[in-house]
NUMARFI-912717 format. One record per residue (C-alpha): y, x, z; residue in one letter. Coordinates in steps of 0.5 Angstrom, whole numbers, padded with zeros to 4 digits, always signed. Layout:
YXZa/...
***
This chain:
+0070-0029+0009m/+0071-0036+0012s/+0063-0038+0013d/+0060-0036+0020s/+0055-0030+0020a/+0050-0035+0022a/+0052-0039+0016e/+0051-0033+0011i/+0045-0032+0014r/+0042-0039+0013e/+0045-0039+0006r/+0041-0032+0004l/+0035-0034+0007k/+0035-0040+0003v/+0036-0036-0003e/+0030-0031-0001a/+0025-0037-0001q/+0027-0039-0007a/+0026-0032-0010l/+0019-0032-0007g/+0020-0029-0001f/+0016-0032+0005h/+0019-0029+0011s/+0026-0027+0013f/+0029-0023+0019g/+0035-0019+0021v/+0035-0013+0025s/+0041-0010+0028p/+0043-0003+0027v/+0043+0002+0030p/+0035+0000+0033l/+0030+0004+0036e/+0024+0006+0031l/+0019+0010+0035r/+0022+0016+0033r/+0018+0021+0038d/+0012+0018+0035y/+0014+0019+0028y/+0016+0027+0029k/+0010+0028+0033k/+0006+0025+0027w/+0009+0029+0022i/+0009+0036+0026a/+0001+0035+0027e/+0000+0034+0019g/-0002+0027+0020r/+0001+0026+0013h/-0003+0030+0009g/+0001+0033+0003t/+0006+0027+0003m/+0012+0032+0003s/+0017+0027+0002w/+0016+0024+0009m/+0018+0031+0012e/+0025+0030+0008r/+0031+0026+0010n/+0029+0024+0017n/+0036+0024+0020d/+0037+0018+0015r/+0030+0016+0017r/+0031+0016+0024m/+0038+0013+0024h/+0038+0007+0018p/+0046+0007+0020d/+0047+0014+0016q/+0044+0010+0010l/+0050+0006+0009l/+0057+0008+0013p/+0059+0002+0018e/+0052-0001+0017a/+0051-0007+0022r/+0045-0010+0020s/+0038-0010+0016i/+0035-0016+0012i/+0028-0016+0012v/+0024-0020+0007l/+0016-0020+0006a/+0012-0023+0000l/+0005-0025+0000n/+0000-0021-0004y/-0006-0024-0002y/-0012-0026-0006q/-0019-0025-0006p/-0023-0019-0009d/-0025-0021-0017p/-0032-0021-0018e/-0034-0014-0020r/-0038-0008-0018p/-0032-0004-0015y/-0026-0005-0011r/-0019-0004-0012i/-0014-0005-0006a/-0011-0012-0007k/-0004-0010-0008y/-0006-0006-0014a/-0010-0011-0017l/-0004-0014-0022g/+0003-0011-0023d/+0007-0006-0019d/+0011-0010-0014y/+0017-0005-0014h/+0021-0006-0020n/+0021-0014-0020f/+0022-0014-0012m/+0028-0010-0013l/+0031-0014-0018r/+0030-0020-0013r/+0033-0016-0008l/+0039-0014-0012k/+0040-0022-0014r/+0041-0023-0006l/+0046-0017-0006c/+0050-0020-0011r/+0051-0026-0007i/+0053-0022-0001l/+0058-0018-0005r/+0061-0023-0009e/+0061-0029-0004e/+0062-0025+0003y/+0064-0018+0002g/+0061-0012+0005g/+0057-0007+0002a/+0049-0007+0001q/+0044-0002-0001r/+0037-0005-0003p/+0030-0002-0001y/+0023-0003-0004v/+0019+0003-0001d/+0024+0007-0005t/+0028+0010+0001g/+0028+0014+0008p/+0026+0007+0012l/+0021+0006+0017l/+0019-0001+0014e/+0014-0003+0019k/+0018-0002+0025p/+0024-0005+0022i/+0020-0011+0020a/+0018-0011+0027a/+0025-0011+0030a/+0027-0016+0025a/+0022-0021+0028g/+0017-0021+0022l/+0011-0019+0026g/+0008-0013+0030w/+0005-0006+0028q/-0002-0007+0030g/-0007-0002+0032k/-0008+0000+0025s/-0001+0001+0024t/+0000-0005+0019i/+0005-0010+0020l/+0001-0017+0022i/+0005-0023+0021e/+0003-0029+0026p/+0000-0034+0022k/+0000-0030+0016r/-0004-0024+0017g/-0003-0017+0014t/-0002-0018+0006w/+0005-0017+0006s/+0010-0013+0001f/+0016-0011+0005l/+0023-0010+0003a/+0030-0009+0006n/+0037-0010+0005i/+0042-0005+0009v/+0049-0009+0010t/+0055-0008+0013t/+0055-0015+0015l/+0054-0017+0022d/+0049-0022+0022l/+0045-0025+0028p/+0039-0021+0029a/+0032-0024+0031d/+0028-0023+0037t/+0022-0018+0036p/+0015-0021+0036t/+0010-0019+0042k/+0004-0015+0040d/-0002-0020+0040r/-0007-0015+0038c/-0010-0015+0045g/-0017-0012+0046s/-0019-0013+0039c/-0021-0006+0036t/-0024-0009+0029r/-0020-0005+0025c/-0021+0002+0029i/-0029+0000+0029d/-0029-0002+0021a/-0025+0004+0019c/-0030+0008+0014p/-0028+0015+0015t/-0025+0014+0022g/-0018+0015+0020a/-0015+0010+0025i/-0018+0015+0031h/-0014+0011+0037a/-0010+0005+0038p/-0004+0005+0034y/-0006+0012+0031q/-0007+0014+0024m/-0009+0020+0021d/-0007+0019+0013a/-0011+0025+0011t/-0018+0022+0013k/-0015+0015+0010c/-0019+0013+0004i/-0012+0010+0001s/-0009+0017+0002y/-0015+0020-0001l/-0016+0016-0007t/-0008+0015-0009i/-0004+0021-0006e/-0009+0027-0005h/-0008+0031-0011d/-0015+0035-0011g/-0022+0035-0010p/-0024+0029-0005i/-0027+0033+0001p/-0035+0032+0001l/-0035+0029+0008e/-0031+0023+0006y/-0034+0022-0001r/-0040+0017+0001e/-0035+0013+0006a/-0031+0011+0000i/-0037+0007-0003g/-0035+0003-0009d/-0027+0004-0008r/-0024+0007-0014i/-0017+0006-0012y/-0014+0005-0004g/-0018+0001+0001c/-0017-0006+0005d/-0022-0005+0010t/-0017-0005+0016c/-0014-0011+0013l/-0020-0015+0011d/-0023-0015+0018v/-0016-0017+0022c/-0017-0024+0025p/-0010-0026+0024w/-0012-0026+0017n/-0016-0033+0018k/-0009-0036+0016w/-0008-0032+0010a/-0007-0036+0004t/-0007-0034-0004p/-0001-0031-0007t/+0003-0036-0012v/+0006-0030-0015e/+0003-0029-0022a/+0005-0022-0023k/-0001-0020-0018f/-0006-0023-0022l/-0012-0018-0023p/-0012-0015-0030r/-0019-0015-0033e/-0022-0008-0033l/-0029-0006-0036p/-0035-0003-0033a/-0034+0004-0029l/-0038+0008-0035r/-0033+0005-0040e/-0027+0007-0035l/-0029+0014-0034l/-0029+0015-0042l/-0022+0013-0043w/-0017+0018-0046d/-0010+0019-0043d/-0007+0015-0048l/-0012+0009-0047t/-0011+0010-0039f/-0003+0010-0040r/-0003+0004-0045e/-0008+0000-0041r/-0005+0001-0034m/+0002+0000-0036i/+0006-0004-0031g/+0000-0002-0026s/+0001+0002-0019p/-0006+0005-0021i/-0002+0009-0027r/+0002+0013-0022r/-0005+0017-0020v/-0006+0019-0027k/-0012+0020-0031l/-0016+0026-0028p/-0015+0023-0021r/-0017+0016-0023f/-0023+0019-0026q/-0025+0023-0020r/-0025+0017-0016n/-0029+0013-0021i/-0034+0019-0021c/-0035+0019-0013v/-0036+0011-0014v/-0041+0012-0019l/-0044+0018-0014g/-0045+0012-0009n/-0047+0006-0013i/-0048+0009-0020g/-0055+0008-0024t/-0058+0011-0030a/-0054+0008-0035e/-0048+0011-0032d/-0051+0018-0033l/-0049+0019-0040p/-0042+0018-0039a/-0042+0022-0033l/-0045+0028-0037e/-0039+0027-0042v/-0034+0029-0037v/-0038+0034-0033a/-0038+0038-0039s/-0030+0037-0040g/-0024+0041-0039a/-0022+0038-0033d/-0025+0043-0027a/-0024+0038-0022m/-0027+0032-0025v/-0033+0036-0028a/-0034+0038-0021e/-0034+0030-0018h/-0038+0028-0024a/-0044+0033-0023t/-0044+0031-0016w/-0045+0024-0018a/-0050+0026-0023i/-0054+0029-0017e/-0053+0023-0013k/-0056+0019-0018i/-0062+0023-0019r/-0063+0024-0012a/-0064+0016-0011r/-0069+0016-0017g/-0065+0013-0022l/-0065+0018-0027a/-0068+0015-0034l/-0076+0016-0035s/-0078+0022-0039p/-0079+0019-0047a/-0086+0019-0048k/
***
């Protein structure tokens, strides 16, 4: 390998930018990853039913165990920010278009091929697909800092970034971690609809609307249904209010453009085949139809009108007991608001 480590790093940074990544950094291996905090978070059950977060923690806490002789972790970020489309319900911005995992992984593999063929060493790419604590690693690589919401904040860009990692045996020059610049700001804590951010840098996933509408496989607790508001998939509130987003610029990635979707009452009546066909390539597909319908029922209970009652009544008498219960709840909420159809005269 004739090129210096600094030259390799610069070559890879240029290639990453050409592939659409807006940030590039390198962290050393081994590195400090707030291990005690993570272990305590798991022990307290703050991760809810996300049982995979309990597994492989020997590797999660020690990335050097992911690849023998690993010396560096290359960290990349890709901007997904865009304004919410004009419609009466919300989907988290990251899920408006196509799923990021596969196409970002393909781009990482191109970078790995360059490293392998031109510089040697061994590499393993990860896009939220392995036991890596991505946000602390990104902070160690100088991309930004973990804010009080626990989201990574990039200076002069904000919170709207997908993260990706390449663990490599190449010893590349590391970046200096960025200073935490949250200061006295508590906007994310104050704005959280369910109080999931219960203290600075403390997130209880079991109360988070993103967890409840995506990861949670079961009835949504009654105490959180009204707080969900008009969100049928995920929640961006703590990201939306972050003042560092004043520098956010819309993504240029065409794959993230919002897909067209109909009114909620029509979405609610999709059958499984329609759901799977219309959601091909979308991260929403992973929640499957019952959870999707459950979420729609909650939103209709919060913002629905008399026009939505027929669709809700259909699923209220359907075979899925969980969906039926949420539909019945929504019907009661709409009727309690006095929005039921007037009796025929």
